[in-house]
C-alpha positions, 0 to 999 in steps of 0.5 A, spaced: 521 842 303 523 839 296 525 832 297 531 832 293 533 838 297 531 835 304 536 829 302 542 833 300 541 837 307 541 830 311 547 828 307 550 834 309 549 833 316 551 826 316 558 827 313 560 833 317 563 832 324 559 838 326 552 835 324 554 828 327 556 832 333 549 836 333 545 829 332 549 826 338 548 832 343 540 832 341 539 825 341 543 824 348 538 830 351 532 827 348 531 833 344 525 834 338 527 837 332 523 843 334 527 844 340 533 843 336 531 849 331 529 854 337 532 860 335 537 862 341 538 855 344 539 852 337 545 857 336 548 855 342 547 848 341 551 849 334 557 853 337 557 848 343 558 842 338 563 845 333 567 847 340 567 839 341 571 838 335 576 843 335 582 841 332 586 843 338 583 838 342 589 833 344 584 827 342 581 831 336 582 825 331 579 820 335 573 824 337 572 826 330 572 819 328 567 817 333 563 822 332 562 821 325 561 813 326 556 814 331 552 820 328 550 815 322 545 812 327 541 818 327 539 818 320 532 818 322 533 825 326 537 828 321 532 827 316 526 829 321 531 835 323 532 838 315 524 838 314 522 841 321 519 848 320 524 853 322 531 850 320 531 854 314 533 860 318 540 856 319 541 857 311 537 863 310 541 869 306 544 874 310 539 879 314 541 885 312 537 889 317 539 885 323 547 885 323 551 887 329 558 888 330 562 887 336 569 890 337 574 884 337 580 885 342 580 893 341 583 892 334 578 896 330 573 902 331 568 902 326 566 909 327 573 911 325 575 906 320 578 910 315 580 907 310 576 901 310 581 895 311 579 892 304 584 887 302 589 890 297 595 885 297 597 878 297 595 874 303 600 874 309 602 867 313 596 868 318 591 869 312 593 863 309 593 859 316 586 862 318 583 863 311 580 870 314 583 877 313 588 879 318 584 885 319 577 885 318 570 888 320 565 882 321 558 882 323 553 877 326 545 876 325 542 878 332 536 874 334 533 876 341 539 879 343 544 874 341 548 873 335 552 867 333 559 870 335 556 871 342 554 864 343 561 862 340 564 866 346 560 863 351 562 856 349 569 858 351 572 853 345 573 859 340 579 863 339 575 870 339 577 874 345 575 880 347 577 886 351 571 889 356 568 894 355 567 892 348 563 897 343 558 894 339 553 897 333 547 895 329 549 895 322 544 896 316 547 893 310 546 896 303 541 893 298 546 893 293 552 890 297 554 883 293 554 878 298 557 871 297 553 866 301 557 860 304 551 855 305 555 849 305 562 846 304 561 846 296 560 854 296 566 855 300 570 850 295 567 854 289 569 861 293 577 859 293 577 855 286 575 862 283 578 867 288 584 863 292 591 861 292 594 854 294 597 854 301 605 852 301 608 849 308 613 856 308 607 860 308 603 858 314 604 860 321 605 853 324 609 850 319 612 845 324 605 842 326 603 837 320 598 833 324 593 839 325 589 843 319 593 848 315 600 846 319 603 844 312 599 843 306 597 844 299 590 846 300 586 852 297 585 858 301 582 865 299 586 870 296 582 876 299 584 881 294 581 877 289 575 876 293 574 883 294 574 885 287 568 880 286 564 881 293 563 886 298 562 881 303 562 873 305 557 870 309 558 864 313 551 861 314 549 858 321 548 851 317 555 853 313 558 853 320 555 847 322 556 843 316 562 845 312 567 846 318 572 841 317 569 838 311 574 837 305 572 838 298 576 836 292 576 837 285 581 838 279 583 844 282 585 842 289 582 841 295 579 846 301 577 845 308 574 851 312 576 850 319 577 856 322 571 861 322 567 862 328 560 862 328 555 865 323 558 871 321 559 876 315 566 878 313 566 885 310 571 887 304 568 894 303 564 899 306 557 897 304 553 900 311 547 904 310 547 905 317 551 904 324 547 905 330 551 905 337 549 900 342 551 900 349 558 897 350 558 889 352 561 890 359 562 882 360 561 875 357 553 874 357 551 868 362 549 862 358 545 860 363 540 865 361 538 861 355 534 854 356 540 850 353 540 842 354 547 840 355 549 833 356 554 832 362 559 828 358 564 830 352 562 828 345 566 822 343 568 819 349 568 812 350 
């Protein structure tokens, strides 16, 4: 890997709560860089550490402060990790042939979705708060039967609930589809600077909560109608999920902070699917014990 890129990737780990949490978890479990980037265990490790820094944890500020401070002790591990063969998968562009859709909360039937929910109006209060279209089609990349969205469900920390049985499908994406890649916090900032609006306190879902992200603020958030005019989908890479979550980027245009997306995923704004192949329904949450996943017995950030 290019020396400059490796240094930048290591800095992204060390400045982000998710990256530092991963370094702390890996060091506590005595994991090597090769073990960290094993495809399925690595996916679960990322989901688990992002859950540990959830803004809805009562001790969120203390945990994040501790994680960021203690994570700096593992700079050598960060530098080794970003040079480990296989970690490139974490920031790779969308794999258009390995996408899986799972029916979330029985809100959407991909096979009967007509018209497609392309955003065509100003953002709702919920969209400002969640930084995500209120009704959307999302896919995640399949790796050995798992996706990052499934790993987030297994972690138990997310807000992405399921009704079972849940329909599933393998989706092949058109080669002509325009996909915006979010590999890090700067990419997300660029998206909302080019296609965003400034949040106002009375636009948010929880205007009375001013000590949580997006409770009351003037940050930049996507205006999905504008995004859909330029892009067919927005792909949050696994690296972006790890290193952009809860990282604030500021510029003359304002500030942004990705905090509410769950897992490596692509939000589709237009129907650009060459093929949709139904899978057997998901009848229950998969068991994480089927994955050889090292787990530290105590929560991150505890004294």
